[in-house]
C-alpha positions in Angstrom: 0.0 0.0 0.0 1.5 3.3 -1.1 -1.5 5.5 -0.6 -1.4 8.1 2.2 -3.5 7.1 5.2 -5.6 9.9 6.5 -5.8 10.3 10.3 -9.0 12.2 10.9 -9.4 12.0 14.7 -8.1 10.7 18.0 -9.5 7.2 17.5 -7.6 7.0 14.2 -4.4 8.1 15.8 -4.7 5.5 18.6 -5.6 2.8 16.1 -2.5 3.5 14.0 -0.1 3.0 17.0 -0.1 -0.8 17.1 0.5 -0.9 13.3 3.4 1.6 13.7 5.0 -0.2 16.6 4.1 -3.7 15.5 2.5 -4.4 18.8 -0.3 -3.0 21.0 1.3 -1.1 23.9 0.5 -1.9 27.5 1.5 0.2 30.6 3.5 2.5 28.3 4.1 6.1 27.2 4.1 6.6 23.4 5.3 9.7 21.7 4.5 10.2 18.0 6.4 13.0 16.3 4.8 14.9 13.5 6.1 17.0 10.6 4.2 19.0 8.0 0.9 17.3 8.6 2.3 13.7 8.6 3.4 11.4 11.4 7.1 10.9 11.9 8.9 8.7 14.4 7.1 6.5 17.0 8.6 5.9 20.4 7.4 3.6 23.2 8.7 3.4 26.8 7.4 1.6 29.9 5.4 3.7 32.2 7.7 5.6 34.6 6.7 3.9 37.8 9.0 5.5 40.4 11.1 7.4 37.9 11.6 11.2 38.5 9.3 13.1 36.2 12.0 15.4 34.9 14.5 12.6 34.2 11.9 10.5 32.5 10.7 13.4 30.3 14.2 14.3 29.3 15.0 10.7 28.3 11.9 10.4 26.1 12.5 13.8 24.6 16.1 12.9 23.8 15.0 9.8 21.9 12.2 11.7 20.1 14.6 14.4 19.1 16.3 11.9 16.7 13.6 12.9 14.3 15.2 16.1 13.3 12.4 17.2 11.0 9.7 17.0 13.7 7.7 20.1 14.3 5.2 18.7 16.8 4.2 15.6 18.8 1.4 13.5 20.2 1.5 11.7 23.6 -0.5 8.6 24.4 -0.5 7.1 27.9 -1.5 3.4 28.1 -2.2 2.4 31.6 -4.8 0.9 34.0 -3.3 2.8 36.9 -6.1 4.5 38.8 -4.7 7.1 41.3 -6.7 8.3 44.2 -6.6 11.9 43.0 -6.1 13.4 39.5 -4.9 11.5 36.5 -2.3 8.7 36.1 1.3 9.9 35.9 0.1 13.6 35.8 3.6 14.9 36.9 5.3 12.9 34.2 2.8 14.0 31.5 3.3 17.6 32.5 7.1 17.3 32.5 7.1 15.5 29.1 4.8 18.2 27.6 7.2 20.9 28.8 10.4 19.1 27.6 8.9 18.4 24.1 7.9 22.0 23.8 11.4 23.1 24.7 12.7 20.8 22.1 10.5 22.5 19.5 8.1 19.5 19.3 5.1 21.0 21.0 2.5 18.5 22.1 -0.7 18.8 20.1 -2.7 16.3 22.0 -2.4 13.9 25.0 -4.6 10.8 25.0 -5.2 8.2 27.7 -6.0 4.5 26.8 -7.0 2.0 29.5 -8.3 -1.6 29.3 -11.9 -0.3 29.3 -12.0 3.1 27.5 -10.0 5.9 25.9 -10.1 9.6 26.6 -8.5 12.9 26.0 -6.1 13.1 28.9 -7.3 15.3 31.7 -11.0 15.0 30.9 -13.7 12.8 32.5 -14.8 11.4 29.1 -14.9 7.6 28.6 -15.0 6.7 25.0 -15.5 3.0 24.1 -12.6 1.0 22.8 -14.8 -0.1 19.9 -14.3 3.3 18.4 -10.6 2.5 18.0 -11.3 -1.0 16.5 -13.9 0.4 14.1 -11.9 3.5 13.1 -11.1 4.2 9.5 -7.4 3.8 10.2 -7.7 0.4 11.8 -10.2 -0.9 9.2 -8.1 0.3 6.3 -4.8 -1.0 7.7 -6.3 -4.4 8.6 -7.9 -4.6 5.2 -4.6 -4.1 3.5 -2.9 -6.8 5.6 -1.3 -5.1 8.6 -1.7 -7.4 11.6 0.2 -6.2 14.7 -1.3 -9.0 16.8 0.6 -11.6 14.8 4.1 -12.6 16.0 6.7 -14.0 13.7 8.0 -16.1 16.6 5.6 -18.8 17.8 7.4 -21.5 19.9 4.4 -23.9 19.4 5.2 -24.1 15.7 8.8 -25.2 16.3 8.1 -28.8 17.3 9.4 -30.6 20.3 12.4 -32.5 18.9 15.1 -32.2 16.2 18.5 -33.7 16.0 21.4 -31.3 16.8 23.4 -29.8 13.9 27.2 -29.6 13.9 28.9 -26.3 13.2 31.3 -26.4 10.2 35.0 -26.0 10.9 35.0 -22.4 9.7 37.3 -22.8 6.7 37.2 -20.3 3.8 35.4 -23.0 1.8 32.8 -23.4 4.6 32.3 -19.6 4.7 31.8 -19.3 1.0 29.4 -22.2 0.9 27.3 -20.8 3.7 27.2 -17.3 2.3 26.2 -18.6 -1.1 23.3 -20.6 0.4 22.2 -17.7 2.5 22.3 -15.3 -0.5 20.3 -17.7 -2.6 17.6 -18.1 0.1 17.3 -14.3 0.6 17.2 -13.5 -3.1 13.6 -14.6 -3.2 13.7 -18.3 -4.0 10.2 -19.4 -4.8 10.1 -22.0 -2.0 11.5 -22.4 1.5 14.7 -24.4 1.6 14.5 -28.1 1.8 15.1 -29.6 5.3 18.7 -30.6 4.6 19.6 -27.1 3.2 17.9 -25.5 6.2 19.9 -27.7 8.6 23.1 -26.7 6.8 22.3 -23.0 7.2 21.3 -23.5 10.8 24.6 -25.3 11.4 26.5 -22.4 9.7 24.9 -20.0 12.2 26.4 -22.0 15.1 29.9 -20.9 14.0 30.5 -17.4 15.4 32.7 -16.2 12.6 30.4 -17.5 9.8 27.4 -16.2 11.7 28.8 -12.7 11.7 29.2 -12.9 7.9 25.7 -14.1 7.4 24.4 -11.3 9.6 26.4 -8.8 7.6 25.4 -10.2 4.2 21.7 -9.9 5.1 22.2 -6.2 4.3 23.2 -5.6 0.7 24.2 -2.0 1.4 26.8 -2.8 4.1 30.2 -1.2 3.8 32.1 -4.4 4.6 32.7 -3.7 8.3 30.8 -6.0 10.6 30.9 -3.5 13.5 29.3 -0.8 11.4 26.7 -3.2 10.0 25.8 -4.4 13.4 25.2 -0.8 14.5 23.0 -0.1 11.5 25.5 2.1 9.6 24.9 1.4 5.9 25.9 3.1 2.7 22.2 3.4 1.6 18.7 2.2 2.1 18.6 -1.6 2.8 16.5 -3.9 0.7 13.8 -4.2 3.4 12.0 -7.0 1.5 15.2 -9.0 1.8 15.3 -8.2 5.5 11.7 -9.4 5.9 12.6 -12.7 4.2 15.6 -13.1 6.4 13.4 -12.8 9.5 11.0 -15.3 8.2 13.8 -17.7 7.2 15.4 -17.4 10.6 12.1 -18.8 12.1 12.2 -21.7 9.5 15.7 -22.5 10.5 14.7 -22.8 14.2 12.3 -25.6 13.2 15.1 -27.9 12.2 17.3 -27.6 15.3 16.6 -28.4 19.0 16.5 -25.9 21.9 20.0 -24.8 22.7 20.8 -24.1 19.0 18.2 -21.5 18.3 19.9 -18.5 19.9 21.8 -17.4 16.7 18.5 -17.2 14.7 16.6 -15.5 17.6 19.4 -13.0 17.8 19.2 -12.4 14.0 15.4 -11.8 14.4 16.0 -9.4 17.3 18.7 -7.5 15.5 16.5 -7.1 12.4 13.6 -5.8 14.5 16.0 -3.3 16.1 17.1 -2.1 12.6 13.4 -1.7 11.8 13.0 0.5 14.9 11.0 -1.9 17.0 13.0 -2.1 20.3 10.3 -3.9 22.2 10.1 -6.8 19.7 13.9 -6.8 19.4 14.4 -7.1 23.2 11.9 -10.0 23.4 13.8 -12.1 20.8 17.2 -11.2 22.3 15.9 -12.2 25.7 14.8 -15.6 24.3 18.2 -16.0 22.7 19.9 -15.5 26.0 17.6 -18.1 27.5 18.1 -20.6 24.8 21.9 -20.3 25.2 22.6 -18.8 28.6 24.3 -15.4 28.3 24.6 -15.7 24.5 27.1 -12.9 24.0 25.8 -11.2 20.9 22.3 -11.1 22.2 23.4 -9.7 25.6 25.4 -6.9 23.9 22.5 -5.9 21.7 20.1 -5.9 24.6 22.5 -3.6 26.4 22.3 -1.2 23.5 18.5 -1.3 23.4 18.2 -0.8 27.2 20.4 2.3 26.9 17.9 3.7 24.4 20.3 3.5 21.4 18.6 3.7 18.1 20.2 2.1 15.0 21.5 4.7 12.6 19.5 3.3 9.7 16.3 3.8 11.8 17.1 7.5 12.5 17.1 8.6 8.9 13.6 8.7 7.2 15.3 8.1 3.9 16.7 4.7 4.9 14.3 3.7 7.7 12.0 0.7 7.5 8.5 1.8 6.5 6.0 -0.5 8.2 3.7 -1.9 5.5 0.4 -0.1 5.1 1.3 3.0 7.0 
């Protein structure tokens, strides 16, 4: 879908958020930047709990400011918190509104979404959630195939048993063979790889040196340096269709290996989600990787980046960033 989606009201705006983030937020603050009448970046953080309002607001604003073209913003608070007096996280909302205004991204609207209703923040109104579900934005996006409730990773589909694979020795011949298979699979082969080919690829991911090359070669616009590629520093806009295929293929590879050998593929899925700008999905896959192989180093390092709020370079630039389908 390349048509421009019209956001005509608050329900439309709220409905678009799960499609933008890839997941419906819970107990979260969401900031949507805007520019020249269009939405820009989307940012989600867990509700502040005991965090100082000023510190929390500064952190969120710093992240939102990566959208250098933003001229305004919207804030949506997702929570079932019910304070004895006033509105949930009122001090944090006030501080965030002030910080965003100082950063030249004045807040145009603050909305509240609970498990039972939505409202303009600071009012007594209680609008039914059906208005979000039935909004023009949600109906249109769902019609064209966007399904944020679906998850690429479903452990129930992996099966309960598979024979372990053995990592190759890591020779130049092994590397060339693995990279060739990976490239063929990502170039849009009409069918998923046969079981034996899938097991050979899964085995290649078990070798750290070969794995790094496979990660790098997922991106055709890489500059050759694995460190830069890992941090999302590319020479141009990646082939995002190829990246989508890589994520789906990683899930297929996990079907042919047992638990304890899925961490490299889970890490790939987490890394690709991070490149797309979805930190919450990325962190989930990376956490699963670190559970599949305790303290899987690459997953641990990537989780540290995400927890520090680091955004991949490719996701910061609107010209190179992943555009979620149907938005």
